[in-house]
Each structure stands twice: as C-alpha cells, then as structure tokens.
C-alpha positions in Angstrom: 80.2 93.2 78.8 81.7 96.3 80.5 84.9 96.7 82.5 83.9 98.6 85.6 86.3 100.3 88.0 84.9 100.7 91.6 86.6 102.6 94.4 85.6 101.4 97.8 86.3 101.9 101.5 88.1 104.7 103.4 91.6 105.9 103.0 94.1 106.8 105.7 96.3 109.8 106.0 99.1 109.2 108.5 100.1 111.9 111.1 103.0 109.8 112.4 103.9 106.1 112.2 100.9 105.0 114.3 98.2 107.7 114.0 96.1 108.6 111.0 93.0 110.5 109.8 90.2 108.4 108.4 86.5 107.8 108.5 84.0 104.9 109.2 83.5 103.7 105.6 83.2 99.9 105.7 83.5 99.0 102.0 80.0 97.2 102.2 78.5 99.4 99.5 81.4 98.9 97.2 81.2 95.2 97.7 77.5 95.2 97.1 77.9 97.2 93.8 80.7 94.8 92.7 78.4 91.9 93.3 75.6 93.5 91.3 77.9 94.2 88.4 79.4 90.7 88.5 75.9 89.2 88.5 75.2 90.9 85.2 78.4 89.4 83.7 80.6 92.5 83.8 84.3 92.6 84.7 85.0 94.4 88.0 88.2 96.0 89.3 88.0 97.3 92.9 90.5 99.9 94.2 90.0 99.7 98.0 91.3 101.3 101.1 91.7 99.3 104.3 88.5 97.4 105.1 87.4 94.3 107.0 84.9 93.1 104.4 85.8 90.5 101.8 85.3 91.4 98.2 83.9 88.9 95.6 86.5 86.4 94.4 85.6 87.2 90.8 86.7 90.8 91.1 90.2 92.1 90.8 91.1 93.9 94.0 93.8 96.6 94.2 94.5 97.4 97.8 95.7 101.0 98.7 96.0 103.0 101.9 96.2 106.7 101.2 94.1 108.9 99.0 97.2 109.5 96.9 97.7 105.8 96.4 94.0 105.4 95.4 94.2 108.2 92.8 97.5 106.8 91.4 96.0 103.3 91.1 92.8 104.6 89.4 94.8 106.7 87.0 96.6 103.6 85.8 93.4 101.6 85.4 90.7 104.0 84.3 91.9 104.3 80.7 91.2 100.6 80.2 87.7 100.7 81.8 84.3 101.7 80.5 83.2 103.4 83.6 83.8 104.3 87.2 81.6 103.9 90.3 83.2 106.1 93.0 81.9 104.6 96.2 85.0 105.1 98.3 85.2 107.8 101.0 88.7 109.0 100.5 90.2 111.2 103.3 89.8 114.8 102.1 92.7 116.2 104.1 96.3 115.2 104.8 98.9 116.7 107.1 101.4 119.0 105.5 104.1 117.1 107.3 104.1 113.4 108.5 106.1 113.0 111.7 109.0 110.5 111.4 108.5 109.3 115.0 105.4 108.9 117.2 104.2 112.3 118.3 104.7 112.4 122.1 102.4 114.0 124.6 103.7 117.3 125.9 100.7 118.6 128.0 100.2 121.3 125.4 97.7 121.5 122.5 98.8 119.9 119.3 98.3 122.0 116.1 97.8 120.1 112.9 98.3 121.8 109.6 96.2 120.0 107.0 95.8 120.5 103.2 93.2 119.1 100.9 94.0 115.8 99.0 93.3 115.6 95.3 89.7 114.5 94.5 89.8 111.1 92.9 86.6 111.2 91.0 87.0 114.8 89.9 90.5 114.1 88.6 89.4 111.1 86.6 86.3 112.9 85.4 88.3 115.8 84.0 90.3 113.4 81.8 87.5 110.9 80.8 87.4 110.0 77.1 84.0 108.4 76.5 83.8 106.7 79.9 80.9 107.2 82.3 81.2 108.2 85.9 78.9 107.6 88.9 79.8 109.5 92.1 78.6 109.2 95.7 77.9 112.2 97.8 77.6 111.9 101.6 76.0 115.1 102.9 74.7 116.4 106.2 73.0 119.6 105.0 71.7 121.1 101.7 71.7 117.5 100.5 70.5 117.7 96.9 72.1 121.1 96.2 75.5 119.9 97.4 75.2 116.6 95.5 74.3 118.3 92.3 77.2 120.7 92.7 79.5 117.7 93.1 78.0 116.0 90.1 78.8 119.0 87.9 82.3 119.7 89.4 83.3 116.1 89.1 82.0 115.6 85.6 79.7 112.7 86.7 76.8 111.2 84.8 74.9 110.2 87.9 75.4 111.1 91.6 74.2 108.9 94.4 73.2 110.9 97.5 73.3 109.4 101.0 73.9 110.4 104.6 76.3 109.7 107.5 74.0 106.9 108.7 75.3 104.8 105.8 78.7 104.7 107.4 79.6 101.2 108.7 75.9 100.2 108.4 74.4 97.2 106.7 71.6 99.4 105.3 71.4 102.5 103.2 69.0 105.2 102.0 69.9 106.9 98.7 68.7 109.2 96.0 70.1 108.8 92.5 70.4 112.2 90.7 70.8 112.7 87.0 72.9 115.4 85.3 69.8 117.6 84.9 69.1 117.5 88.6 66.2 115.1 88.4 65.9 112.5 91.1 65.5 109.3 89.1 65.6 106.8 92.0 65.0 106.7 95.8 65.8 103.5 97.5 65.9 102.3 101.1 67.0 98.8 102.3 70.0 96.6 102.7 73.1 97.8 100.9 72.8 94.7 98.7 69.2 95.5 97.6 70.0 99.2 97.2 73.1 98.3 95.1 71.0 96.2 92.8 68.6 99.0 92.1 71.3 101.6 91.6 73.1 99.2 89.2 69.8 98.7 87.3 69.8 102.5 86.6 73.5 102.4 85.6 72.7 99.6 83.2 69.8 101.4 81.6 71.2 104.9 81.5 75.0 104.3 81.0 76.0 100.8 80.0 73.1 100.1 77.6 72.6 103.7 76.6 71.3 104.1 73.1 73.7 105.5 70.6 
C-alpha cells in the first residue's frame, strides 16, 4: 500500500478582503484520482483549495486557500508520502501588496503589481528523496513541448497534459507523457474513467515499479 499525496482544486490570491485572483478548477479530477487510488487500497491525503465537490470520506483532506498555504501543507506532508499527484491548479501570481480595506472605485484604471508564486510541484520535486511525482500541465499552445519542459523542470516522473476545456467540466481529454518524452497514454471520457486509466499507469510505472 502506498501513501499518496494529491493536490486538488484552485487557490485564491486576495487583492483585498473581498476580491481575489483564481481560476475555474473544480477539484473533480483530484477527487476522481483519489477515488481511483482508494479503490486500489492506498492511503490518500488531499491538499485542496476551495471547491464545491465532496472528497471521498476515506481520504484525509487538508483545506487551504492560497498557493502559499498549499505549498506549506504539502511540505509538511510530502516527507511521509510515497508519491505526489499534483492535480491542483494553484494561482501562479499574487499581488505584491494586499489592500487592508476593499479597493474603492475611483473612475481611474487600477494597476495591479503581481509577482509569481512558488511552484508547489517544482519545490517538492527538487527535494524528493525516493518519492515519485506526477504533474498536470494545462496548455493552450505548443502543448507537448511545454508539458515536457514542465516535466523536466519540476522533476516529475510523469506529466499529464490537458487543455482549458477540462476546467470545471465533468469530462477530460489527456495525454500521459513519460520522462523520455514518449506519450504512453491518451484518454478521453469522464474524469472518473480517465482517472482510472491514469492511475493504472501510475501503478504500473511508479508504485509497482520493478527494483
């Protein structure tokens, strides 16, 4: 049995007490992969941003809001896990300064100064000690090239490539890319069926990998 850490859902980066940057990630793919892992008898820990979906009762769920909180939670948990499936869509940018009060309209353009957030999967990948990592890449151009670049930069063992149509959808279309660039799986269907097929590859290549 493996102990698997799954990141899921979006994160929020607040601009002021009521407004924030985020994306349309629903958490459905993270839930589906958690269900697939639990069905095979594994232990699952989910670090999730704000979502409306309900995760399996058998999984341990750690709720977070910001990308910083997601990274901090994962750093505490990753050392006790056998692998990570990074399904979450953390917000890539945060404001340099968060306004203390609600930003009022002035009739003038509002300038936002944003800086990049730390990359959750890349940070964990740089410090892995025998664990395996599976990343997700959502791309709108140069799909495979960008996904492979992310696989290398984030020290992943597999990268799952999908597109923006996956956001907040019950279905998904993915390619699973190995570290040598080979596409070892191409699946279309409900997120539940796609998750089962992705997890079958994870089982074969990473969990039950021959010594």
